[in-house]
LOLOLUM-921390 format. One line per field, with one value per residue (C-alpha): residue number from 0; residue in one letter; x, y, z. Coordinates in steps of 0.1 Angstrom, whole numbers. Each point is the difference from the previous one (the first is absolute). Example, Ala and Ser with C-alpha at 12.3 -4.5 7.8 and 13.67 -1.06 7.14 Angstrom:
// LOLOLUM-921390
pos	c(0  1)
code	c(A  S)
u	c(123  14)
v	c(-45  34)
w	c(78  -7)
END
This chain:
// LOLOLUM-921390
pos	c(0  1  2  3  4  5  6  7  8  9  10  11  12  13  14  15  16  17  18  19  20  21  22  23  24  25  26  27  28  29  30  31  32  33  34  35  36  37  38  39  40  41  42  43  44  45  46  47  48  49  50  51  52  53  54  55  56  57  58  59  60  61  62  63  64  65  66  67  68  69  70  71  72  73  74  75  76  77  78  79  80  81  82  83  84  85  86  87  88  89  90  91  92  93  94  95  96  97  98  99  100  101  102  103  104  105  106  107  108  109  110  111  112  113  114  115  116  117  118  119  120  121  122  123  124  125  126  127  128  129  130  131  132  133  134  135  136  137  138  139  140  141  142  143  144  145  146  147  148  149  150  151  152  153  154  155  156  157  158  159  160  161  162  163  164  165  166  167  168  169  170  171  172  173  174  175  176  177  178  179  180  181  182  183  184  185  186  187  188  189  190  191  192  193  194  195  196  197  198  199  200  201  202  203  204  205  206  207  208  209  210  211  212  213  214  215  216  217  218  219  220  221  222  223  224  225  226  227  228  229  230  231  232  233  234  235  236  237  238  239  240  241  242  243  244  245  246  247  248  249  250  251  252  253  254  255  256  257  258  259  260  261  262  263  264  265  266  267  268  269  270  271  272  273  274  275  276  277  278  279  280  281  282  283  284  285  286  287  288  289  290  291  292  293  294  295  296  297  298  299  300  301  302  303  304  305  306  307  308  309  310  311  312  313  314  315  316  317  318  319  320  321  322  323  324  325  326  327  328  329  330  331  332  333  334  335  336  337  338  339  340  341  342  343  344  345  346  347  348  349  350  351  352  353  354  355  356  357  358  359  360  361  362  363  364  365  366  367  368  369  370  371  372  373  374  375  376  377  378  379  380  381  382  383  384  385  386  387  388  389  390  391  392  393  394  395  396  397  398  399  400  401  402  403  404  405  406  407  408  409  410  411  412  413  414  415  416  417  418  419  420  421  422  423  424  425  426  427  428  429  430  431  432  433  434  435  436  437  438  439  440  441  442  443  444  445  446  447  448  449  450  451  452  453  454  455  456  457  458  459  460  461  462  463  464  465  466  467  468  469  470  471  472  473  474  475  476  477  478  479  480  481  482  483  484  485  486  487  488  489  490  491  492  493  494  495  496  497  498  499  500  501  502  503  504  505  506  507  508  509  510  511  512  513  514  515  516  517  518  519  520  521  522  523  524  525  526  527  528  529  530  531  532  533  534  535  536  537  538  539  540  541  542  543  544  545  546  547  548  549  550  551  552  553  554  555  556  557  558  559  560  561  562  563  564  565  566  567  568  569  570  571  572  573  574  575  576  577  578  579  580  581  582  583  584  585  586  587  588  589  590  591  592  593  594  595  596  597  598  599  600  601  602  603  604  605  606  607  608  609  610  611  612  613  614  615  616  617  618  619  620  621  622  623  624  625  626  627  628  629  630  631  632  633  634  635  636  637  638  639  640  641  642  643  644  645  646  647  648  649  650  651  652  653  654  655  656  657  658  659  660  661  662  663  664  665  666  667  668  669  670  671  672  673  674  675  676  677  678  679  680  681  682  683  684  685  686  687  688  689  690  691  692  693  694  695  696  697  698  699  700  701  702  703  704  705  706  707  708  709  710  711  712  713  714  715  716  717  718  719  720  721  722  723  724  725  726  727  728  729  730  731)
code	c(M  A  V  P  L  N  N  E  D  D  D  I  D  Y  S  D  I  E  A  K  Y  A  V  K  Y  D  D  S  F  D  N  T  I  V  I  D  G  I  P  T  V  D  E  T  K  K  A  K  L  L  V  K  I  Q  K  E  A  G  K  R  G  V  H  F  K  A  E  D  I  F  M  P  W  D  D  A  T  G  K  C  K  G  Y  L  F  I  E  F  R  N  A  D  A  A  T  A  A  I  D  I  L  H  N  H  P  F  D  T  R  H  T  F  K  V  N  R  F  T  D  I  E  T  F  R  N  L  D  E  I  Y  V  E  P  K  A  E  E  Y  T  P  R  E  H  L  R  S  W  L  A  D  P  Q  G  R  D  Q  Y  V  T  N  Q  G  D  E  V  T  I  Y  W  H  G  K  K  E  Q  C  E  I  A  Y  K  P  E  F  N  K  E  F  Y  L  Y  V  A  W  S  P  L  G  T  Y  V  V  S  L  H  R  L  G  V  R  L  W  G  G  A  S  W  S  A  Q  G  R  F  M  H  P  L  V  K  L  I  D  F  S  P  N  E  K  Y  L  V  T  W  S  N  E  P  I  T  L  P  E  G  A  P  Q  G  P  Q  Y  L  S  V  D  D  E  G  N  N  L  A  V  W  D  M  A  T  G  H  L  L  R  T  F  S  T  A  D  L  T  D  S  G  N  K  E  P  R  N  K  P  M  A  W  P  V  L  K  W  A  P  D  D  R  F  V  A  R  V  T  P  K  Q  M  I  S  V  Y  E  L  P  S  M  G  L  H  G  K  K  S  L  K  I  E  G  V  V  D  F  E  W  C  P  F  G  D  K  D  R  E  D  A  A  N  G  K  A  K  K  F  K  E  P  K  E  N  M  L  A  Y  W  T  P  E  M  T  N  Q  P  A  R  V  T  L  L  S  F  P  S  R  Q  I  L  R  Q  K  N  L  F  H  V  T  E  C  A  L  Y  W  Q  N  Q  G  D  F  L  C  V  K  V  D  R  H  T  K  T  K  K  S  I  F  C  N  L  E  I  F  R  V  R  E  K  D  Y  P  V  E  V  V  E  L  K  D  T  V  T  D  F  S  W  E  P  K  G  E  R  F  A  I  I  S  S  S  D  P  N  L  G  N  Q  G  P  G  V  N  I  K  T  D  V  S  F  Y  Q  L  D  H  G  K  N  D  F  R  L  L  R  T  L  P  G  R  T  S  N  A  I  R  W  S  P  R  G  R  H  V  V  L  A  T  V  G  S  S  S  K  S  E  L  E  F  W  D  L  E  F  N  T  E  D  R  R  E  N  Q  K  E  E  W  G  S  G  I  Q  L  L  G  S  G  D  H  Y  G  V  T  D  V  E  W  D  P  S  G  R  Y  L  A  T  S  A  S  A  W  S  H  T  L  E  N  G  Y  G  I  W  D  F  R  G  Q  E  L  E  K  H  I  L  D  R  F  K  Q  F  I  W  R  P  R  P  R  T  L  L  T  R  E  Q  Q  R  Q  I  R  R  N  L  K  E  Y  S  G  G  F  E  E  E  D  A  R  Q  K  S  N  V  S  A  E  L  V  A  A  R  K  R  L  V  D  E  W  N  A  W  R  I  R  C  K  Q  E  L  A  A  D  R  V  Q  L  R  V  G  H  E  S  E  E  K  E  E  I  E  E  W  I  E  E  V  I  E  Q  T  E  E  I  V  E  E)
u	c(0  15  5  -8  29  -2  2  -5  34  -12  -19  31  16  38  5  17  25  8  5  24  22  -3  34  5  21  20  -8  20  35  15  23  15  30  16  38  14  37  4  27  -15  11  -10  -15  34  8  -35  4  34  -13  -30  24  22  -30  -12  35  5  -34  6  32  -21  -27  -26  -10  -23  -2  6  -36  -10  19  -16  24  -17  16  5  -6  13  35  0  10  -17  -15  23  -25  -18  -28  3  -29  5  -20  -16  1  23  27  -4  4  32  14  -6  18  30  4  -9  32  20  30  -3  32  20  -25  -33  -18  -34  -30  -28  -37  -32  -21  -30  20  -11  -34  16  22  -27  -18  31  -1  29  1  31  -6  30  1  -1  33  -1  12  34  -2  35  5  7  35  3  28  -16  2  38  -6  -14  15  6  18  -22  -2  -32  -11  -31  -19  -24  -24  -31  -17  16  31  14  30  17  26  27  23  2  -29  -18  5  -15  -34  -21  11  -27  -26  -5  -34  10  -26  1  -16  26  34  26  29  18  36  23  18  38  5  -31  -19  -31  -19  -13  -32  -6  -36  -15  -1  35  23  -8  25  -7  21  4  -12  -36  8  -20  2  31  -4  -14  12  -25  13  -28  8  34  20  35  15  35  13  31  26  -10  -38  -2  -14  -23  -2  -32  -4  -30  0  -30  8  -14  -34  -19  -38  -22  -2  30  13  29  28  37  -10  -19  8  -6  -6  38  5  -23  17  27  -1  28  -4  23  -15  12  -8  -1  -24  -18  7  6  35  2  -12  18  -9  17  -10  35  18  14  33  -14  -19  -33  -29  10  -10  -27  22  28  -5  9  29  -11  7  1  12  31  7  32  6  -6  -33  15  -1  -20  10  -12  16  -11  15  29  -3  4  -4  -24  6  -27  4  -25  -24  -3  4  18  28  33  20  -28  17  3  31  3  16  -2  -13  -5  -19  -3  14  -1  6  26  -16  12  18  -2  31  -15  -32  20  20  -31  -16  31  2  32  -16  -8  36  0  -37  -9  -17  20  4  -20  14  -16  13  -12  9  -1  3  24  -6  16  36  -4  1  -25  6  -8  3  -1  -13  -1  -33  -9  35  -3  37  11  18  9  -7  6  -1  -15  1  -22  -29  -35  -15  10  -17  10  1  9  9  -25  27  13  35  -1  -16  -2  -7  -11  11  -14  25  -2  28  12  -22  -29  -11  5  -2  21  2  24  -3  15  2  6  15  -18  16  36  21  -4  -29  20  -18  4  -11  -14  -1  -26  -7  -37  -30  -9  -38  0  24  -3  23  1  -16  26  27  28  -15  -23  -17  -8  -21  15  -10  13  -32  -10  -36  8  -21  -24  -14  -33  -25  14  36  25  32  31  19  31  1  33  11  28  16  25  34  18  33  0  -23  -24  -32  6  -23  -11  -19  -22  -31  -5  -30  -28  -33  0  -9  -3  25  -14  25  -10  -2  27  23  17  -30  -14  -29  2  -35  -16  -28  -27  5  -29  22  27  -4  32  13  36  11  38  22  32  17  -10  32  11  -10  15  34  28  18  27  -11  0  -32  2  -14  -37  -1  -27  -27  -24  -35  -23  -31  -23  -37  -27  -29  -20  -7  19  -1  14  28  7  20  -14  19  17  15  -13  -30  -7  -35  -9  -33  -18  -22  -33  12  24  -18  -30  16  6  1  11  32  25  24  35  28  35  11  -27  -25  -36  -19  -34  -18  -33  -19  -25  -23  4  31  18  26  23  22  22  -3  33  18  16  38  14  6  31  34  25  20  -31  -7  35  -3  -32  18  28  -24  -23  6  -13  -32  -4  1  -29  -19  7  -14  -31  -4  4  -25  -24  6  -6  -31  -12  8  -17  -30  0  2  -27  -22  5  -6  -32  -12  7  -17  -30  -1  2  -26  -23  5  -7  -31  -12  6  -19  -29  -1  1  -28  -21  5  -10  -31  -10  5  -20  -27  -5  -2  -24  -24  -37  -19  -31  -32  -24  -35  -16  -38  -8  -36  -7  -34  -7  -34  -26  -38  -26  -37  -31  -24  -36  -22)
v	c(0  34  26  35  25  28  32  24  17  10  28  16  30  -4  30  22  -27  -8  37  3  -29  2  -3  31  -6  28  -4  31  -1  28  -25  -12  17  -5  0  6  -3  -36  -20  -24  -35  -35  -26  -12  34  9  -12  16  33  0  -7  29  24  -10  5  34  12  -14  21  31  -11  -14  -36  -24  -38  -19  -10  37  4  -6  2  0  -24  2  -35  10  9  -22  31  24  32  23  10  -17  6  -1  -1  15  -3  34  32  18  -27  3  38  -4  -25  24  28  -22  -21  25  8  -25  -11  -38  -4  19  -5  -2  26  -7  21  -5  9  -10  -25  23  28  -14  15  34  2  -13  33  22  35  3  38  10  24  15  -8  29  6  -4  28  -7  -2  1  -24  15  -3  -28  17  35  -1  5  35  13  35  -5  -33  -19  -38  -20  -29  -22  -11  -29  3  -22  2  32  7  35  15  30  27  3  29  29  3  25  -21  -33  -7  -28  -7  -25  -22  -30  -16  -36  -28  1  -34  -20  17  -17  24  26  4  23  -12  1  33  16  1  -19  -6  -36  -14  -37  -13  -34  -1  13  31  36  27  37  31  33  34  -12  -33  -19  -37  -9  -38  -31  -36  -28  -24  -12  1  16  3  12  21  9  23  -2  27  22  -5  -19  -32  -10  -33  -11  -29  -16  -29  -14  -18  15  -15  12  2  -10  28  20  27  -9  20  9  20  -28  -33  -31  -37  -6  21  -21  -14  27  29  24  22  24  30  25  35  18  -23  -17  -34  -31  -13  -33  -17  -23  -22  7  -34  -13  28  -21  -16  -35  10  -11  22  27  -4  23  13  11  33  3  22  30  10  -34  14  23  26  10  38  7  -20  -22  -32  -14  -31  -25  -27  -36  -10  -25  -2  30  37  7  33  13  26  29  6  -35  -16  -29  -18  16  -23  -25  -14  9  4  -35  6  -29  11  37  17  37  27  37  23  27  34  26  30  36  -5  -31  20  29  -23  -16  33  13  -31  -13  -32  -7  4  -35  1  -20  13  1  -34  -6  -18  -22  -17  -33  -24  -37  -19  -26  -34  -34  9  36  32  27  24  36  7  32  -7  23  -3  -6  -12  -24  5  -7  31  -10  -29  -2  -32  1  -26  -9  21  0  28  28  33  22  38  22  36  21  12  -36  9  -26  -33  -11  -37  -4  -35  -17  -27  -27  -13  -36  -11  18  13  37  24  30  22  12  26  -8  33  -2  32  -3  31  -12  -24  -37  8  -1  -12  14  -19  17  -25  5  -19  6  -7  27  7  29  14  31  18  38  12  12  -4  -21  -6  -27  -6  -32  -10  -30  -17  -27  0  -36  8  6  -23  -7  34  0  28  29  -12  24  -13  20  10  18  23  4  22  -9  20  -7  13  9  4  -36  -12  -18  5  12  4  36  -3  -25  11  -27  -8  9  -16  12  -27  21  23  27  20  33  -3  26  -18  15  -1  -32  -9  -29  -13  -26  -13  -24  -1  3  16  20  25  21  20  14  25  -2  21  -17  32  24  21  -3  36  15  -18  23  -4  -27  -10  -37  -15  -26  -33  -3  34  13  -22  20  -6  28  -9  -28  -6  -25  -12  -26  -32  11  -26  19  26  17  29  24  2  32  -14  29  -16  -33  -16  -25  -18  -25  -22  -17  -30  -7  12  23  22  37  -5  30  17  26  21  10  21  -15  14  -20  28  -11  22  -17  -27  -15  -27  -15  -29  -30  16  -24  16  29  0  28  4  -10  24  -12  2  34  9  20  -15  -5  30  22  -12  9  34  6  -10  24  28  -10  33  20  -21  -1  38  2  -26  20  31  -18  -14  34  14  -27  6  37  -7  -22  27  26  -22  -6  37  8  -27  14  35  -11  -17  32  22  -23  1  38  3  -23  21  33  -16  -12  35  16  -24  6  38  -2  -21  26  29  -17  -8  36  14  -25  13  37  -5  -21  15  6  -21  19  -20  13  -10  6  7  0  22  3  36  -2  -27  7  -25  5  -21  -4  -9  -19)
w	c(0  -10  28  -11  4  25  -20  29  -7  -34  16  17  -17  -2  -23  26  9  -36  -8  30  -9  -37  -18  -22  -31  -16  -37  -10  -15  20  18  -33  -18  -34  -3  -34  -10  10  -19  -25  9  -9  23  13  15  12  36  4  -14  24  30  -10  -4  35  15  -17  12  35  4  -6  25  -25  9  -18  -6  -32  -3  -1  -34  -34  -30  -34  -25  -38  -14  -34  13  31  21  24  -13  20  27  30  25  38  24  35  31  -3  -20  24  -5  -37  2  20  -25  -29  18  8  -32  -27  -20  20  -20  -1  -20  -25  -28  19  22  16  -10  25  -3  18  -20  1  -16  -34  6  9  -31  -24  0  5  -14  -24  1  20  29  15  38  24  17  37  21  16  38  16  29  34  14  25  19  1  38  -3  -14  33  4  37  -6  24  4  3  22  1  32  3  29  4  -34  -11  -20  -1  -18  16  -10  26  5  25  24  -21  -31  12  -16  -16  -36  -9  17  -23  -3  -1  4  38  4  -20  1  22  2  -20  -12  -21  -31  5  -19  15  -34  12  31  1  15  5  -5  1  -38  -6  1  -11  -8  6  -9  -18  11  0  17  -26  -6  -20  -3  16  2  6  26  24  37  -5  32  -9  -28  -12  -27  -21  9  -30  3  -33  15  28  20  18  24  17  24  -20  -32  -32  -10  -31  2  -29  -25  13  -24  -23  -13  8  30  17  16  -21  5  -4  32  22  31  0  25  -11  -31  -19  -19  -25  14  -33  -18  30  -16  21  -8  20  32  25  29  34  15  -2  19  28  7  -6  -31  15  9  24  37  12  28  -23  -17  -37  -8  -21  -27  -16  -33  2  -26  -17  4  -37  -2  -27  21  29  19  25  20  2  34  -2  -38  -22  -7  -29  -19  -23  -28  -2  -15  -15  35  -18  18  -9  -22  4  31  37  21  15  34  24  34  -8  28  -10  -23  -5  -31  3  -2  -26  14  -13  -22  -16  -8  -14  -22  -13  -6  -19  -21  16  10  -36  -12  -14  -10  32  32  32  17  31  31  26  31  14  27  5  34  11  -17  1  -8  -9  21  -1  -28  -11  -37  -21  -35  -30  -20  -28  -8  30  9  35  13  36  24  37  21  34  28  30  -15  14  -21  -23  -9  -30  3  -30  5  -21  -24  -6  14  28  8  36  7  36  10  31  10  26  21  -5  28  -16  34  -7  -30  -9  -30  -26  -27  -34  -19  -38  -16  -34  -17  7  -21  7  25  33  31  35  31  31  29  27  32  2  -21  -25  -1  -25  -26  -22  -24  -1  -33  -24  27  13  35  14  33  18  30  19  32  24  20  10  -7  -37  -21  29  6  18  5  20  -4  -15  -15  10  -31  -11  -30  -19  -29  -25  -27  -28  11  -33  18  13  -28  23  19  35  29  5  33  19  19  28  21  -25  -7  -37  -26  -32  -19  -23  -20  -16  -38  -2  25  30  23  15  23  24  9  23  -23  9  37  25  27  -18  -29  0  -29  -1  -27  -8  -22  -12  -13  28  2  -37  -9  31  -4  -11  -32  0  35  4  13  27  -11  10  17  -24  13  21  15  -13  19  12  1  8  -21  19  -19  -31  -28  -30  -3  -34  -13  -26  -33  9  32  21  16  16  4  27  1  21  -22  10  -19  28  31  9  26  -8  -38  -20  -14  8  -20  13  -14  -5  34  19  6  -3  -24  -2  20  -10  20  -25  6  -24  -16  -23  -23  -5  -31  -15  -37  -16  -23  -33  -5  -8  -36  9  -7  28  -13  1  36  10  -15  19  33  -8  -5  28  19  -30  -2  37  1  -24  21  32  -17  -10  35  15  -25  8  37  -4  -20  27  26  -21  -4  37  8  -26  15  35  -13  -17  32  20  -26  0  38  1  -28  20  32  -19  -16  34  15  -28  4  37  -4  -26  24  28  -22  -12  36  11  -29  6  35  -10  -28  20  -1  33  5  13  21  7  33  7  37  12  30  20  6  17  7  6  9  -10  9  -29  7  -23)
END
C-alpha cells in the first residue's frame, strides 16, 4: 500500500534565506587582461615561456596561477599568436597588473603591451579626431627640509603624551613655541620617531607606517605592514626596514602591486622598502636568530636592528649565527656575488662608518678615481672553537679582502664599538680566568687610519658595563664595576661604579688614562654631539637618578700660549642635577641642551621631561600624566667642507660679535617691550582712576541739582468746626 508523502514544507517560504545565501557570479570581464608582445613559440617551448612570464611578473609583484592563463594558438603555423589572456581574482588586481606590466621589457626584442579585455568596447567607437590635451599646471613640491631655514636657528623636538603628539620649536625662552600638532589616528598609532637625518616624522599604525614632513606636515608616504612594531632607516634615508612579531598573512582579495605584500612574503616578518618609490624590495624571516638556529626563546630579546646598513646605503647585511654573513646589494636586494660570507661560528659584525674626509672625497669624485666607489669595511668576531682561538677580523667589502686579524684567548663575550668617524675600533673583550670563576675586561683598540692597522690593548681589572667614544674625537669613557651585586641587581640595589676617561697621547702613541671618578652610581654615558662635554647619568633606577655634567677641556681657553697642560687637568664638573625616575637622556643636535625624560612605558611615577643646558642648569621641568616620549629632531650633516668649517672657527669672534649685537638688540627690544607694557598698564590705571573720579563727580552734581529743583507739594486739609448748636422741639 502506497503511503502519501507529507508536503507540509511546500507551504513554507524560503525566498529570504535563498536570497541571503545566493552565490553571485561576476559575469563581467573587468578582471581579465590581454598581454601583447609575447614571443611566438611552438608547443615544445610553451611551458617554459609561461613559467618565465610568471617569474617576471612575480618579481614585480604580480602573481597568478598557470590555469589562469589562456594562450591562443595558430593551428596553421603551430605557434602561439603573440598574445595571451590572464584572469585575476578581481578588477583591482587586474588594474594593478596593467599599471605594472605595461611597457615591461620582457627581453631585447619583446615589450609587453597590456590592456583590459573590456577595452575593446571602449576603442570600438573611439573618436579619431585628435584633441590636444590640456596642460596641467605645475605645482612645485614643498621642501622637506624647510625647517632648517628657520631664521632663529632653532631645533625641534617631538613629545608623545597619552593620545597626543606635539612638535615644538626650541630656543631661547621667548622663542619656544608649538610648531605643529599632528592629527594622527589616535586610536591606532603606537609611537613616533624621526628619520636619521630629520627629514620625516614617522608614526606607527596597526596597518603600517606613515611618513610626514615638509612645511605643511603633509603625508609623504606609507608602507603597508600590518601590526608593525619596529622600524629602522638606512643612514641616508633611502630605505626603510619594518618588523612585526606576527608573520605576514595575506587576506583574500588583498591588493596587489609592488607597494604591497604578496603571497610570496607570507610567513616572513621583516620587510625592506624603497623610500623614493614606496616599493617592497624583499622580506625575511627572523625566526632563526638564535645561537642554535632554532626558534628564539621567549625570554631572550631579539637584537635590533636585524639588518645592518653600510654607511653609503649600497649594502645591507645580516648574520646567521654560527654560519655566515649575508650581504645584499641595493636596490635589487640580491645576494652580493650570489654567495654569502661563510664564517664558521660568527657571532656579530659592524660596518665601519664614513668620516667627514670620506664623504668629501666621495663628493669631490676622488672616491671614483678608478671608476669604482669607495670600499666599505666591516668588523666581525668569532668565539673560541675546538682548536682555534677567538678572532676579530677587519674585512674590506666588496673586495672581501681580509685587512687585519687579531687572535684572542679565554674569551667569554665581545662587543664592537666604532668611533663615529671610523678612525678607531674598540673591541670590548670579556675574559674569564683559567678557572672560569671570575671575569675581567680588556679593550682591544684598532687604529684604522694607520698603516697595517695596529692594535693597542688597554687592560682592566673590573667588568666594563658601558663604553662610549667621543664624537669626532680621540677620547673615550668607560663605566666599570667590581660590585659583587653586578649581574644580580634587585629592586632598590644600586651598583657602585667607576667612570674613567682615556685619551690618545700622541707623544707616547698610546691611549692613556686621563682621570677616574670613583664611587659613582652612574650607568650611562652621554657625549655631546660636538664632543668635549659629557653627562654621566643613573638611568632606570628606582632610588637614584643623578646627573653629572662634565667638561673635558675646562681650562683650555684660559691656558697661556706655550704653557704645557697637565695630563687630565682639564676635566671639570660643571654641575649636577636630579630627575626622579629618569629613563632617557638625549642631547640636542647643537650640543647646547640636554633632555631627560621619565616614560610611562617604564613606570608611572612623575612622568614628564626636563631640559638642561650644558652646564647642568635646569631650564624647564614638566610633569605630565601618561608621558611616553621626548625625541630631538636630528639635523643632516653639514654641507660645508672641513676647510670652510676651520675658516669659520678662525673668524668666530667676528661672527660672535654680530650675534652678541643681535642678542643685545633683542634684549633691548624685550626691555623696551616690557617698559612699554608697564607704561601701558600704568596709563590704563590712571585713565581708569580719572574716569571713576569724573563719574563720581557727575553723580554728586546730579544729586545736588536734583535736591534744589525739587517742587513743593501743597496738601489741602478740611477742618470742620461747630460754632453754635440749637435744639428745637417740633410739635405735630
